[in-house]
C-alpha positions, 0 to 999 in steps of 0.5 A: 500500500503506497499511501502508508509510505511516510517519506513523501508526506513527512517531507511535505509536512515539514516543508509546509510548516517551514513555510508557515513559520517563516512567512506567515507568522511574521506577517501576522505579527507585524500587523498594526492596528489602525487605532491603538488603545488609549490608557484608561484612567483608574478613577471611576467616573462621577455619576449624577442622578438623572433630573428628568421631569416625570409627568 
């Protein structure tokens, strides 16, 4: 049964992982977000009750 011969499939597996690790991963890690997150203040915002006129 020739499909059980691991020689060509192992080489294809290793080559595909080398391509993945050398080309795709640096491209994904180099992606920059267009709007960086601003640091949030640690103080809680002051809340006030609503002054809606109830009819």
